[in-house]
DOMILO-108419 format. One line per field, with one value per residue: residue in three letters; chain; y, x, z of N, C-alpha, C in turn. Coordinates in Angstrom, 3 decimals, padded with zeros to 6 digits, m for minus. Atoms other than C-alpha are relative to their C-alpha. Layout:
! DOMILO-108419
aa <- (ALA;...)
ch <- (A;...)
n_c2 <- (Y;...)
n_c1 <- (X;...)
n_c3 <- (Z;...)
ca_c2 <- (Y;...)
ca_c1 <- (X;...)
ca_c3 <- (Z;...)
c_c2 <- (Y;...)
c_c1 <- (X;...)
c_c3 <- (Z;...)
This chain:
! DOMILO-108419
aa <- (MET;PRO;ILE;HIS;SER;PRO;TRP;PHE;PHE;LEU;LYS;ARG;ASN;SER;GLY;PRO;GLU;PHE;TYR;ARG;MET;THR;CYS;LYS;LYS;CYS;ASP;PHE;ASP;LYS;GLN;TYR;GLU;LEU;ALA;ARG;ASN;TYR;THR;ILE;ILE;HIS;ASP;PRO;ASP;SER;ASP;GLU;ALA;ASP;SER;PRO;GLU;VAL;VAL;ASP;ALA;LEU;PRO;LYS;ALA;CYS;PRO;LYS;CYS;GLY;ALA;LYS;LEU;LYS;LYS;GLU;LYS;LEU;PRO;LEU;LYS;ILE;VAL;TYR)
ch <- (A;A;A;A;A;A;A;A;A;A;A;A;A;A;A;A;A;A;A;A;A;A;A;A;A;A;A;A;A;A;A;A;A;A;A;A;A;A;A;A;A;A;A;A;A;A;A;A;A;A;A;A;A;A;A;A;A;A;A;A;A;A;A;A;A;A;A;A;A;A;A;A;A;A;A;A;A;A;A;A)
n_c2 <- (000.171;001.109;m000.165;000.754;000.564;m000.564;000.352;m000.246;m000.902;000.280;000.349;m000.565;001.105;m000.702;000.191;m000.510;m000.066;m000.120;m001.090;m000.932;m001.376;m000.139;m000.796;m000.073;m001.136;000.869;001.757;000.435;000.744;000.612;000.696;m000.697;001.142;m000.805;000.700;m000.073;000.527;001.449;m000.117;001.411;000.715;m000.178;000.737;m000.165;000.035;m000.523;m001.239;m000.534;m001.240;001.284;000.089;m001.023;m000.415;m000.510;m001.566;m000.337;m000.571;m000.317;m001.639;m000.423;m000.217;000.287;000.013;m000.662;m000.934;m000.645;000.729;000.699;001.732;001.303;000.373;000.937;000.767;001.610;000.631;000.872;001.544;000.549;001.497;000.327)
n_c1 <- (000.677;000.304;000.756;000.784;001.002;001.516;000.405;m001.035;000.959;001.171;000.333;m000.020;000.370;001.628;000.560;m000.138;m001.157;000.156;m001.286;m000.175;m000.427;m000.361;m000.275;m001.022;m000.525;001.335;000.304;001.071;m000.088;000.970;000.213;001.153;m000.242;000.819;001.714;000.271;001.987;000.310;m000.251;m000.518;000.590;m000.632;000.543;000.797;m000.316;m001.019;m000.099;m000.164;m000.769;m000.924;m000.142;m000.051;001.385;000.115;000.065;m000.346;m001.233;m001.120;m000.013;m001.334;m000.230;000.231;000.761;m000.235;m001.234;m000.457;m001.076;m000.405;m000.045;m001.151;000.773;m000.233;001.165;m000.014;000.356;001.703;000.094;001.907;000.125;001.203)
n_c3 <- (m000.654;m000.041;000.434;m000.483;000.623;m000.311;m001.026;m000.746;m000.729;m000.288;m000.853;m001.395;m000.994;m000.257;m001.612;m000.932;m001.075;m001.296;m000.546;m001.761;m000.150;m000.563;000.257;m001.216;m001.000;m000.178;m000.346;000.725;001.068;000.365;001.369;000.599;001.797;000.390;000.273;001.909;000.143;m000.402;m001.106;m000.079;m000.976;m000.948;m000.826;m000.929;m001.597;m000.962;m000.758;001.136;m000.416;000.714;001.447;m000.197;000.347;001.395;000.461;000.893;000.070;m000.855;m000.935;000.183;m001.209;m000.415;m000.540;m001.141;000.408;001.276;000.916;000.792;000.402;000.964;000.551;000.471;000.024;m000.384;001.204;m000.475;000.673;000.281;m000.391;000.016)
ca_c2 <- (m163.957;m167.586;m168.323;m169.680;m171.732;m170.187;m171.962;m170.647;m167.515;m169.148;m171.639;m170.479;m171.511;m170.939;m172.536;m171.551;m169.811;m169.420;m166.433;m166.142;m163.046;m162.330;m159.630;m158.655;m156.089;m158.407;m161.539;m161.311;m164.468;m165.800;m167.897;m166.043;m168.035;m165.259;m165.616;m166.835;m168.089;m171.350;m171.965;m175.209;m177.085;m177.703;m181.048;m180.605;m182.233;m180.434;m177.023;m174.142;m171.902;m174.265;m173.061;m169.895;m166.823;m165.915;m162.553;m160.479;m158.638;m159.386;m156.770;m154.767;m153.777;m155.233;m155.279;m154.558;m152.673;m150.942;m152.208;m153.650;m157.638;m160.139;m162.194;m165.685;m167.787;m171.693;m174.304;m176.254;m180.148;m181.921;m185.212;m187.261)
ca_c1 <- (090.773;089.370;087.015;083.824;080.686;077.147;076.259;078.597;076.919;073.345;074.702;074.791;075.259;071.216;071.765;071.368;073.538;074.173;076.570;077.774;077.872;080.338;080.751;084.132;083.972;079.990;080.451;077.647;077.050;074.560;073.359;071.835;070.643;069.563;066.057;065.759;062.379;062.947;063.876;065.876;063.658;065.149;064.406;061.692;062.602;065.875;065.264;064.476;066.981;069.456;068.547;069.432;067.023;066.207;066.818;066.856;070.147;073.168;073.435;076.305;076.618;076.304;072.375;073.882;077.109;076.722;080.214;081.087;080.356;082.856;081.073;081.619;079.902;079.052;079.728;076.346;076.482;073.182;072.226;069.689)
ca_c3 <- (m032.087;m031.580;m034.069;m032.349;m033.564;m033.904;m031.124;m029.027;m027.517;m027.078;m024.602;m021.190;m017.630;m016.468;m013.347;m009.774;m007.597;m004.388;m002.599;000.531;002.107;004.882;007.039;008.972;011.240;012.813;012.374;009.347;007.588;005.245;002.587;m000.358;m004.220;m006.467;m007.705;m011.478;m012.949;m011.307;m007.305;m005.892;m003.734;m000.504;001.381;003.232;006.346;007.042;009.131;007.008;008.868;006.597;003.527;002.602;001.259;m002.408;m003.416;m006.054;m005.930;m003.536;m000.259;m001.083;002.519;005.184;007.358;010.663;010.385;007.287;006.269;003.041;002.113;001.052;m001.415;m002.498;m004.524;m003.623;m005.634;m006.400;m006.579;m007.267;m005.667;m007.029)
c_c2 <- (m001.469;m000.106;m001.406;m000.537;000.822;m000.007;000.635;000.789;m000.420;m001.082;000.434;m000.443;000.904;m000.653;000.818;000.829;000.549;001.009;m000.797;000.729;000.285;001.799;000.384;000.553;m001.017;m000.831;m000.250;m001.277;m000.943;m000.379;001.273;m001.218;001.165;m000.580;m000.144;m000.612;m001.521;000.117;m001.519;000.065;m000.603;m001.026;000.112;m000.361;000.413;001.425;000.952;001.173;000.431;000.637;001.533;000.902;000.514;001.395;000.355;000.712;m000.279;001.187;000.607;000.261;m000.732;000.421;000.673;000.702;001.360;m000.099;m001.117;m001.489;m000.341;m001.005;m001.173;m001.269;m002.156;m000.575;m000.856;m001.414;m000.435;m001.410;m000.806;m001.190)
c_c1 <- (m000.368;m001.317;m001.601;m001.276;m001.603;m001.076;000.708;m001.202;m001.176;000.223;001.015;000.121;m001.010;m000.023;m000.241;001.091;m000.233;001.362;m000.040;000.982;000.431;000.313;001.693;000.411;m001.684;000.282;m001.235;m000.010;m000.969;000.075;m000.555;000.137;m001.128;m000.769;m000.141;m001.682;m000.230;001.078;000.279;m000.969;000.340;m000.720;m000.829;m000.678;001.007;m000.574;000.007;001.385;001.352;m000.262;m000.359;m001.260;000.550;m000.129;000.062;001.253;000.601;m000.227;001.487;000.869;m000.825;m001.577;000.762;000.584;m000.235;001.003;m000.513;000.534;000.969;m000.986;000.832;m001.133;000.464;000.271;m001.496;000.393;m001.506;000.301;m001.337;m000.836)
c_c3 <- (000.014;m001.350;000.638;m001.005;000.487;001.145;001.450;001.400;000.259;001.130;000.996;001.467;000.461;001.305;001.190;000.534;001.195;000.219;001.550;001.048;001.349;000.873;001.137;001.592;000.799;m000.154;m001.209;m000.206;m000.145;m001.773;m000.453;m001.625;m000.294;m000.784;m001.464;m000.451;000.823;001.945;000.039;001.172;000.938;000.847;001.440;001.638;000.655;000.308;m000.481;000.178;m000.824;m001.364;m000.389;m001.325;m001.192;m000.033;m001.265;m001.066;001.118;000.468;m000.268;001.494;000.779;001.329;001.733;000.441;m000.340;m000.886;m001.292;m000.061;m000.535;m000.480;m000.800;m000.487;000.028;m000.581;000.412;m000.440;m000.102;000.788;m000.429;001.053)
């Protein structure tokens, strides 16, 4: 077992998490952001339809047909 520094367990990735949920049966495809104490501020000039929906928990079943959804974590790129 490796020996970790005492700060190892305090260092966690607390950044925002984005997911794409898709359904193979009905072609449902939607992006979600897990709710935290903060949310990412999106560009106000962009179309709001492209921004992900902020939720507390990811859905497990498709809202259209009830089938199981496929979950894909999206990488986060921060641009200044």
